[in-house]
MDAnalysis code that builds the backbone (N, CA, C; Angstrom):
import MDAnalysis as mda
import numpy as np

u = mda.Universe.empty(549, n_residues=183, atom_resindex=np.repeat(np.arange(183), 3), trajectory=True)
u.add_TopologyAttr("name", ["N", "CA", "C"] * 183)
u.add_TopologyAttr("resid", np.arange(1, 184))
u.add_TopologyAttr("resname", ["MET", "GLN", "GLN", "PRO", "LYS", "ALA", "PRO", "TYR", "GLN", "TYR", "LEU", "ILE", "SER", "PHE", "LEU", "TRP", "SER", "LEU", "PHE", "GLU", "ALA", "THR", "PHE", "PHE", "PHE", "ILE", "ILE", "PRO", "ASP", "VAL", "TRP", "LEU", "SER", "PHE", "ALA", "SER", "LEU", "GLU", "SER", "LEU", "LYS", "ASN", "GLY", "PHE", "LYS", "ASN", "ILE", "GLY", "PHE", "ALA", "LEU", "LEU", "GLY", "ALA", "LEU", "VAL", "GLY", "GLY", "SER", "ILE", "MET", "TYR", "VAL", "LEU", "GLY", "SER", "TYR", "THR", "ILE", "ILE", "ASN", "VAL", "ALA", "THR", "PHE", "LEU", "GLU", "PHE", "ILE", "PRO", "ASP", "ILE", "ASN", "SER", "ASN", "ARG", "LEU", "LEU", "GLU", "VAL", "GLU", "GLU", "ILE", "LEU", "LYS", "ASN", "GLU", "GLY", "LEU", "THR", "ALA", "ILE", "PHE", "MET", "GLY", "PRO", "ILE", "LYS", "GLY", "ILE", "PRO", "TYR", "LYS", "ILE", "TYR", "ALA", "SER", "TYR", "SER", "GLY", "VAL", "LEU", "ALA", "LEU", "ASN", "PHE", "PRO", "LEU", "PHE", "ILE", "LEU", "ILE", "SER", "ILE", "PRO", "ALA", "ARG", "ALA", "MET", "ARG", "PHE", "ILE", "ILE", "THR", "VAL", "VAL", "ILE", "THR", "HIS", "LEU", "VAL", "SER", "LYS", "ILE", "ILE", "LEU", "LYS", "LYS", "VAL", "SER", "LEU", "SER", "ASN", "LYS", "LYS", "ILE", "ILE", "LEU", "ILE", "LEU", "ILE", "TRP", "ILE", "LEU", "LEU", "TYR", "THR", "LEU", "TYR", "PHE", "THR", "SER", "LEU"])
u.atoms.positions = np.array([
    [38.008, 6.384, -1.792],
    [37.824, 5.480, -0.460],
    [39.125, 4.590, -0.703],
    [40.098, 4.540, 0.033],
    [41.021, 3.709, 0.024],
    [40.487, 2.452, 1.082],
    [40.591, 0.688, 0.747],
    [40.163, 0.105, 1.372],
    [41.478, -0.166, 2.727],
    [41.314, -0.230, 3.819],
    [42.383, -0.620, 4.888],
    [42.909, -1.986, 4.138],
    [44.211, -1.890, 4.969],
    [45.081, -3.226, 4.642],
    [44.490, -4.190, 5.415],
    [44.625, -5.245, 5.300],
    [44.481, -6.822, 5.599],
    [44.309, -6.900, 7.324],
    [45.316, -6.530, 8.154],
    [45.082, -6.586, 9.578],
    [43.812, -5.686, 9.961],
    [44.272, -4.236, 9.509],
    [42.902, -3.725, 9.832],
    [41.648, -4.121, 9.677],
    [41.410, -4.511, 8.314],
    [39.985, -4.783, 7.615],
    [39.785, -5.994, 8.981],
    [40.449, -6.872, 9.337],
    [39.821, -8.074, 10.002],
    [39.483, -7.354, 11.318],
    [40.162, -6.542, 12.051],
    [40.062, -5.608, 13.332],
    [38.533, -5.297, 13.264],
    [38.301, -4.098, 12.089],
    [37.130, -3.587, 11.774],
    [35.873, -4.992, 11.939],
    [36.260, -5.971, 11.223],
    [35.264, -6.810, 10.987],
    [35.072, -7.582, 12.461],
    [36.052, -7.650, 13.486],
    [35.915, -8.274, 14.531],
    [35.110, -7.188, 15.196],
    [35.401, -6.156, 15.521],
    [35.180, -5.356, 16.439],
    [33.740, -4.576, 16.086],
    [33.056, -4.604, 14.655],
    [32.027, -4.198, 14.537],
    [31.183, -5.548, 14.780],
    [31.293, -6.532, 14.465],
    [30.470, -7.729, 14.845],
    [30.229, -7.649, 16.600],
    [31.161, -7.688, 17.314],
    [31.278, -7.589, 18.340],
    [30.529, -6.499, 19.142],
    [30.708, -5.262, 18.217],
    [29.665, -4.245, 18.952],
    [28.370, -4.088, 18.674],
    [27.947, -4.852, 17.260],
    [26.532, -5.255, 17.069],
    [25.967, -6.263, 17.784],
    [26.550, -7.198, 18.235],
    [26.171, -8.235, 19.073],
    [25.936, -7.767, 20.464],
    [26.209, -6.233, 20.816],
    [26.069, -6.031, 22.081],
    [25.346, -4.789, 22.637],
    [25.816, -3.789, 21.650],
    [25.066, -2.400, 21.533],
    [24.934, -1.555, 20.226],
    [25.854, -2.016, 19.172],
    [25.590, -1.160, 18.044],
    [24.214, -1.668, 17.347],
    [23.817, -0.800, 16.681],
    [22.291, -1.150, 15.646],
    [22.756, -1.236, 14.093],
    [24.017, -0.990, 13.675],
    [24.254, -1.060, 12.300],
    [24.601, -2.595, 11.935],
    [24.387, -3.458, 11.067],
    [24.687, -4.952, 11.203],
    [26.041, -4.704, 10.282],
    [27.104, -5.861, 10.920],
    [28.304, -5.931, 10.276],
    [28.319, -6.221, 8.688],
    [27.179, -6.721, 8.444],
    [27.163, -6.955, 6.910],
    [27.665, -5.757, 6.205],
    [27.217, -4.414, 6.409],
    [27.729, -3.242, 5.759],
    [29.045, -3.465, 5.577],
    [29.812, -3.446, 6.423],
    [31.522, -3.554, 6.307],
    [31.766, -4.588, 5.347],
    [31.269, -5.991, 5.945],
    [31.260, -7.140, 5.170],
    [31.435, -7.081, 3.462],
    [30.355, -6.187, 3.165],
    [30.006, -6.007, 1.686],
    [30.844, -5.455, 1.087],
    [31.552, -4.203, 1.863],
    [32.824, -3.275, 1.230],
    [33.934, -4.114, 1.116],
    [34.362, -5.131, 2.223],
    [35.121, -5.936, 2.383],
    [35.215, -7.541, 0.766],
    [34.244, -7.519, 0.160],
    [33.965, -8.563, -0.618],
    [33.783, -8.117, -2.029],
    [33.763, -6.775, -2.175],
    [33.542, -5.864, -3.542],
    [34.696, -6.809, -4.377],
    [35.989, -6.609, -4.237],
    [36.910, -7.333, -5.207],
    [37.461, -8.176, -5.025],
    [37.211, -9.077, -4.065],
    [37.724, -10.278, -3.626],
    [36.705, -11.421, -2.890],
    [36.420, -12.139, -3.105],
    [35.267, -12.993, -2.503],
    [36.299, -13.934, -1.402],
    [37.545, -14.181, -1.704],
    [38.284, -14.586, -0.524],
    [38.546, -13.471, 0.769],
    [38.863, -12.331, 0.236],
    [38.607, -11.289, 1.403],
    [37.767, -11.180, 2.233],
    [36.354, -11.318, 1.598],
    [35.250, -11.288, 1.988],
    [35.168, -12.648, 2.998],
    [35.581, -13.624, 2.448],
    [35.457, -14.754, 3.647],
    [36.082, -14.835, 4.670],
    [37.804, -14.202, 4.590],
    [38.501, -13.990, 5.753],
    [37.730, -13.128, 6.300],
    [36.810, -12.103, 6.410],
    [36.254, -10.895, 6.804],
    [35.177, -11.666, 7.871],
    [34.646, -12.585, 7.074],
    [33.792, -13.291, 7.728],
    [34.012, -13.799, 9.004],
    [35.205, -14.622, 8.692],
    [35.556, -15.495, 10.085],
    [35.622, -14.598, 11.134],
    [36.608, -13.074, 11.167],
    [36.925, -12.560, 12.077],
    [35.281, -11.765, 12.536],
    [34.273, -11.452, 11.618],
    [33.360, -11.315, 12.255],
    [32.473, -12.011, 13.245],
    [32.739, -13.190, 12.692],
    [31.996, -14.483, 13.412],
    [32.589, -14.609, 14.413],
    [33.680, -14.476, 14.514],
    [34.333, -14.490, 16.120],
    [34.034, -13.202, 16.788],
    [33.915, -12.202, 16.426],
    [33.377, -10.821, 17.098],
    [32.094, -10.943, 17.563],
    [31.151, -11.991, 16.918],
    [29.569, -11.934, 17.329],
    [29.859, -13.022, 18.176],
    [30.275, -13.902, 18.009],
    [30.386, -14.893, 19.410],
    [30.765, -14.305, 20.505],
    [32.062, -13.572, 20.786],
    [32.592, -12.846, 21.740],
    [31.186, -11.915, 22.135],
    [30.594, -11.155, 21.613],
    [29.679, -10.051, 21.818],
    [28.542, -10.869, 22.462],
    [28.272, -12.390, 21.937],
    [26.939, -12.818, 22.060],
    [27.178, -13.777, 23.480],
    [28.510, -14.169, 23.570],
    [28.778, -14.733, 25.069],
    [28.510, -13.579, 26.048],
    [29.185, -12.574, 25.841],
    [28.919, -11.461, 26.696],
    [27.572, -10.961, 27.213],
    [26.664, -11.003, 26.077],
    [25.316, -10.547, 26.495],
    [24.427, -11.796, 27.212],
    [24.871, -12.842, 26.766],
    [24.628, -14.550, 27.406],
    [25.067, -14.203, 28.818],
    [26.331, -13.983, 29.373],
    [26.710, -13.995, 30.603],
    [26.135, -12.510, 31.361],
    [26.030, -11.379, 30.868],
    [25.383, -10.649, 31.807],
    [23.803, -10.813, 31.651],
    [22.714, -11.475, 30.606],
    [21.745, -11.682, 31.027],
    [21.460, -12.636, 32.043],
    [22.509, -13.542, 32.281],
    [22.519, -14.688, 33.271],
    [22.363, -13.691, 34.729],
    [23.084, -12.716, 34.573],
    [23.212, -12.093, 36.003],
    [22.301, -11.029, 36.368],
    [21.998, -10.230, 35.294],
    [20.804, -8.858, 35.553],
    [20.156, -8.706, 34.457],
    [19.179, -9.405, 34.032],
    [18.380, -9.210, 32.982],
    [17.661, -7.700, 33.159],
    [17.592, -7.275, 33.976],
    [16.389, -6.037, 34.081],
    [17.594, -4.961, 33.769],
    [18.913, -5.226, 34.265],
    [19.855, -3.932, 33.921],
    [20.139, -4.363, 32.028],
    [20.495, -5.510, 31.814],
    [20.537, -5.705, 30.525],
    [19.257, -5.035, 29.593],
    [17.808, -5.553, 29.889],
    [17.070, -4.884, 29.189],
    [16.615, -3.904, 29.329],
    [17.036, -2.909, 30.232],
    [16.636, -1.528, 30.600],
    [17.823, -0.734, 29.068],
    [19.108, -1.663, 29.091],
    [20.192, -0.867, 28.488],
    [19.519, -1.243, 26.589],
    [19.059, -2.607, 26.670],
    [18.583, -3.242, 25.144],
    [17.823, -1.846, 24.794],
    [16.647, -1.437, 25.320],
    [15.670, -0.577, 25.067],
    [16.158, 0.712, 24.421],
    [17.373, 0.954, 24.988],
    [18.054, 2.449, 24.299],
    [18.240, 2.233, 22.878],
    [18.440, 0.757, 22.234],
    [18.945, 0.662, 20.918],
    [17.961, 0.640, 19.815],
    [17.889, 1.236, 18.684],
    [16.638, 1.418, 17.926],
    [15.833, 0.233, 18.006],
    [14.923, -0.030, 18.006],
    [13.812, -1.200, 17.246],
    [13.837, -2.251, 18.344],
    [14.403, -1.892, 19.696],
    [14.210, -2.761, 20.888],
    [13.410, -2.150, 21.660],
    [12.594, -2.579, 22.432],
    [11.419, -2.488, 23.085],
    [11.202, -3.477, 24.242],
    [10.289, -3.335, 25.279],
    [10.069, -4.220, 26.190],
    [9.180, -5.537, 25.496],
    [8.033, -5.108, 24.509],
    [7.386, -6.195, 23.815],
    [8.316, -7.023, 22.991],
    [9.606, -6.753, 22.425],
    [9.986, -7.395, 21.552],
    [11.381, -8.081, 22.401],
    [11.129, -7.705, 23.902],
    [12.045, -8.589, 24.710],
    [11.520, -9.656, 25.144],
    [10.094, -9.368, 25.168],
    [9.361, -10.859, 25.932],
    [8.888, -11.522, 24.991],
    [8.839, -11.002, 23.639],
    [9.062, -11.969, 22.455],
    [9.861, -12.740, 22.350],
    [10.824, -12.341, 22.392],
    [12.270, -13.211, 22.323],
    [12.202, -14.343, 23.427],
    [12.034, -13.768, 24.702],
    [12.152, -14.661, 25.695],
    [10.750, -16.086, 25.395],
    [9.567, -15.524, 25.186],
    [8.803, -16.644, 24.630],
    [9.060, -17.556, 23.469],
    [9.599, -16.989, 22.558],
    [9.993, -18.005, 21.589],
    [11.233, -18.586, 21.961],
    [12.087, -18.193, 22.903],
    [13.257, -19.126, 23.011],
    [12.748, -20.255, 24.268],
    [11.592, -19.789, 25.049],
    [11.064, -20.752, 26.125],
    [10.369, -22.033, 25.121],
    [9.757, -21.810, 24.036],
    [8.806, -22.526, 23.521],
    [9.910, -23.405, 22.348],
    [10.610, -22.774, 21.790],
    [11.412, -23.221, 20.793],
    [12.768, -23.674, 21.152],
    [13.340, -23.136, 21.856],
    [14.781, -23.622, 22.519],
    [16.158, -22.726, 21.499],
    [17.238, -22.770, 21.617],
    [18.273, -22.391, 20.922],
    [17.879, -22.484, 19.459],
    [17.129, -23.134, 18.913],
    [17.206, -23.376, 17.498],
    [16.447, -21.758, 17.050],
    [15.899, -21.388, 17.734],
    [15.056, -20.105, 17.604],
    [16.152, -18.864, 16.999],
    [17.213, -18.983, 17.642],
    [18.343, -18.123, 16.760],
    [18.571, -17.953, 15.547],
    [18.048, -19.181, 14.792],
    [18.316, -19.290, 13.495],
    [17.163, -18.224, 12.827],
    [16.093, -17.987, 13.578],
    [14.917, -17.268, 12.874],
    [15.274, -15.711, 12.943],
    [16.093, -15.096, 13.945],
    [16.489, -13.898, 14.329],
    [16.453, -12.866, 12.664],
    [17.365, -13.635, 12.023],
    [17.936, -12.795, 10.934],
    [16.390, -12.588, 9.972],
    [15.603, -13.566, 9.602],
    [14.524, -13.420, 9.265],
    [13.547, -12.922, 9.589],
    [13.502, -12.441, 10.741],
    [12.299, -11.699, 11.637],
    [12.838, -10.503, 11.855],
    [14.210, -9.885, 11.460],
    [14.662, -8.677, 11.658],
    [14.802, -8.417, 13.547],
    [15.178, -9.592, 14.539],
    [15.052, -9.427, 15.478],
    [16.902, -9.663, 15.937],
    [17.380, -8.554, 16.675],
    [18.744, -8.628, 16.899],
    [19.353, -9.954, 17.656],
    [20.573, -10.183, 17.391],
    [21.005, -11.517, 17.991],
    [21.232, -11.393, 19.554],
    [21.456, -10.088, 20.002],
    [21.905, -9.511, 21.251],
    [20.913, -9.951, 22.139],
    [19.767, -9.802, 21.421],
    [18.334, -10.111, 22.358],
    [18.466, -11.633, 22.868],
    [18.486, -12.452, 21.553],
    [18.632, -14.060, 21.638],
    [19.728, -14.303, 22.713],
    [21.003, -13.824, 22.595],
    [21.883, -13.675, 23.457],
    [21.684, -13.515, 24.962],
    [20.893, -12.510, 25.006],
    [20.843, -12.169, 26.642],
    [19.385, -13.072, 27.172],
    [18.602, -13.312, 26.529],
    [17.564, -14.166, 27.216],
    [17.891, -15.753, 26.908],
    [18.833, -16.182, 26.459],
    [19.590, -17.507, 26.121],
    [19.987, -17.256, 27.863],
    [20.979, -16.635, 28.315],
    [21.515, -16.382, 29.327],
    [20.357, -16.443, 30.638],
    [19.393, -15.484, 30.402],
    [18.028, -15.346, 31.701],
    [17.718, -16.688, 31.694],
    [17.311, -17.557, 30.433],
    [16.792, -19.111, 30.652],
    [17.691, -20.038, 30.812],
    [18.789, -19.585, 31.010],
    [20.352, -20.527, 31.507],
    [19.879, -21.688, 30.472],
    [19.829, -21.338, 29.047],
    [20.265, -22.608, 28.046],
    [21.378, -22.846, 28.232],
    [21.702, -23.841, 27.581],
    [22.860, -24.726, 27.367],
    [23.934, -23.759, 26.516],
    [24.969, -23.409, 27.237],
    [25.755, -22.310, 26.899],
    [26.806, -22.642, 25.524],
    [27.423, -23.873, 25.784],
    [28.014, -24.662, 24.477],
    [27.035, -24.515, 23.476],
    [25.854, -25.146, 23.537],
    [25.048, -25.482, 22.501],
    [24.496, -23.938, 21.858],
    [24.768, -23.131, 22.793],
    [24.026, -21.457, 22.116],
    [25.416, -21.174, 21.196],
    [26.598, -21.157, 21.822],
    [27.971, -20.836, 21.184],
    [27.584, -21.643, 19.476],
    [27.354, -23.271, 19.930],
    [27.450, -24.141, 18.686],
    [26.384, -23.265, 17.661],
    [25.382, -23.177, 18.018],
    [24.092, -22.824, 17.154],
    [24.423, -21.509, 16.783],
    [25.158, -20.606, 17.511],
    [25.282, -19.152, 17.149],
    [26.108, -19.161, 15.451],
    [26.866, -19.994, 15.504],
    [28.131, -19.902, 14.623],
    [27.167, -20.140, 12.934],
    [26.572, -21.138, 12.666],
    [25.892, -21.013, 11.617],
    [24.477, -19.971, 11.613],
    [24.086, -19.554, 12.789],
    [23.360, -18.372, 12.466],
    [23.578, -17.168, 12.051],
    [24.745, -17.047, 12.527],
    [25.457, -15.537, 12.521],
    [26.140, -16.033, 10.891],
    [26.785, -16.776, 10.676],
    [27.445, -16.967, 9.518],
    [26.887, -17.161, 8.131],
    [25.210, -17.572, 8.325],
    [24.499, -17.793, 7.123],
    [24.450, -16.243, 6.077],
    [23.933, -15.145, 7.309],
    [23.941, -13.969, 6.851],
    [25.021, -13.362, 6.246],
    [25.936, -13.487, 6.747],
    [27.427, -13.025, 6.221],
    [27.558, -13.284, 5.225],
    [27.644, -14.968, 5.100],
    [27.909, -15.391, 3.732],
    [27.194, -15.056, 2.495],
    [25.927, -15.038, 2.988],
    [24.811, -14.672, 1.977],
    [25.163, -12.874, 1.188],
    [25.606, -12.388, 2.427],
    [25.976, -10.623, 2.155],
    [27.195, -10.643, 1.161],
    [28.334, -11.608, 1.246],
    [29.557, -11.508, 0.594],
    [29.225, -11.993, -0.637],
    [28.629, -13.347, -0.993],
    [28.623, -13.732, -1.909],
    [27.674, -12.861, -3.170],
    [26.743, -12.441, -2.259],
    [25.794, -11.669, -3.444],
    [26.404, -10.035, -3.790],
    [27.082, -9.600, -2.694],
    [28.127, -8.528, -3.326],
    [28.850, -8.619, -4.158],
    [29.601, -9.760, -3.964],
    [30.713, -9.924, -4.939],
    [30.307, -10.197, -6.283],
    [29.371, -11.079, -6.586],
    [28.401, -11.365, -7.437],
    [28.078, -9.909, -8.520],
    [27.165, -9.071, -7.817],
    [27.089, -8.044, -8.472],
    [28.061, -7.443, -8.601],
    [29.430, -7.198, -7.993],
    [30.040, -6.311, -8.287],
    [30.898, -6.609, -9.543],
    [31.102, -8.623, -9.683],
    [31.996, -8.795, -10.977],
    [31.037, -9.117, -11.894],
    [29.595, -9.259, -11.709],
    [29.280, -9.442, -12.833],
    [28.153, -8.506, -13.474],
    [27.470, -8.195, -12.519],
    [26.296, -6.874, -12.957],
    [27.327, -5.353, -13.188],
    [27.921, -5.256, -12.171],
    [28.628, -3.826, -12.156],
    [30.275, -4.102, -12.711],
    [30.406, -5.118, -13.416],
    [31.948, -5.357, -14.040],
    [32.620, -4.200, -14.639],
    [31.941, -3.645, -15.472],
    [32.372, -2.360, -16.068],
    [32.702, -1.245, -15.269],
    [31.940, -1.122, -13.793],
    [31.953, 0.149, -13.144],
    [33.391, 0.173, -12.420],
    [33.894, 1.174, -12.352],
    [35.745, 1.396, -11.326],
    [34.749, 1.281, -9.844],
    [35.871, 0.761, -9.351],
    [35.936, 0.235, -7.746],
    [35.186, 1.410, -6.824],
    [35.470, 2.707, -7.304],
    [35.284, 3.954, -6.432],
    [33.959, 4.216, -6.727],
    [33.473, 3.776, -8.041],
    [31.850, 4.072, -8.142],
    [31.029, 2.887, -7.786],
    [31.700, 1.678, -7.807],
    [30.914, 0.517, -6.838],
    [30.894, 1.024, -5.445],
    [31.626, 1.649, -4.574],
    [31.628, 1.771, -3.387],
    [30.663, 2.689, -3.068],
    [30.226, 3.728, -4.088],
    [29.438, 4.971, -3.895],
    [27.922, 3.867, -3.809],
    [27.871, 3.444, -4.763],
    [26.785, 2.750, -5.199],
    [26.395, 1.942, -3.837],
    [27.449, 1.165, -3.301],
    [27.010, 0.395, -2.184],
    [26.836, 1.126, -1.223],
    [27.442, 2.376, -0.903],
    [26.871, 3.622, 0.184],
    [25.785, 3.803, -0.193],
    [24.964, 4.222, -1.109],
    [24.002, 4.650, -1.316],
    [22.621, 3.732, -1.425],
    [23.297, 2.466, -1.800],
    [21.885, 1.134, -1.398],
    [22.029, 0.884, -0.006],
    [23.157, 1.020, 0.896],
    [22.961, 0.794, 2.485],
    [22.418, 1.975, 3.248],
    [22.100, 3.145, 2.587],
    [21.800, 4.257, 3.300],
    [20.178, 4.100, 3.004],
    [19.973, 3.751, 1.726],
    [18.600, 3.540, 1.219],
    [18.129, 2.325, 2.035],
    [18.595, 1.257, 2.294],
    [17.899, 0.110, 3.170],
    [17.616, 0.629, 4.879],
    [18.678, 1.640, 4.967],
    [18.515, 1.782, 6.445],
    [17.313, 2.880, 6.614],
    [17.465, 3.760, 5.521],
    [16.451, 4.643, 5.587],
    [14.979, 3.937, 5.737],
    [14.788, 3.057, 4.602],
    [13.455, 2.223, 4.721],
    [12.959, 1.657, 5.942],
    [14.407, 0.891, 6.659],
    [14.088, 0.138, 8.068],
    [13.676, 0.909, 8.859],
    [14.427, 2.471, 9.364],
    [14.289, 3.274, 9.969],
    [12.886, 3.761, 10.124],
    [12.451, 4.164, 8.651],
    [10.809, 4.711, 8.621],
    [9.856, 3.933, 8.987],
    [10.243, 2.623, 8.616],
    [8.937, 1.562, 8.892],
    [9.128, 1.390, 10.594],
    [9.921, 1.920, 11.567],
    [9.626, 1.492, 12.750],
    [8.671, 1.931, 13.511],
])
């Protein structure tokens, strides 16, 4: 499995993150982990593009949420692990805690797209939404890239790159299998 050349990698990082911030349900960390297997620098470059994609996607959801939350909520409920209870939960969290609640999304397993949509519904400060989104999104991306790279270089240092990729595929399949069976 050949790694795409850098411009294509960055485009994949950007688009994957944009799609995940709007409608896709597989996190961009999957791609970022592959991008960082052999090069921490490459992983961090991809984080920049993934972060940009997340901010564009989050902005789209914010604007859509501010105009037509009924349609957005109906759309979001088609995405795995999103239902009306989860949407109401995020709305309440944002009402009570404000935009800093976005930091808890990855910890609670709540998709960013919901926070973005309901930040728009509640007309929360858009520039502040973007500013808070930067570290809130980057935090998990950085952890994924650093851990993947360290495991690759320390624990799996004698394993070939192709076998590392197979191991990574199996890990992601296992994680998503556990996630989807817990729904």
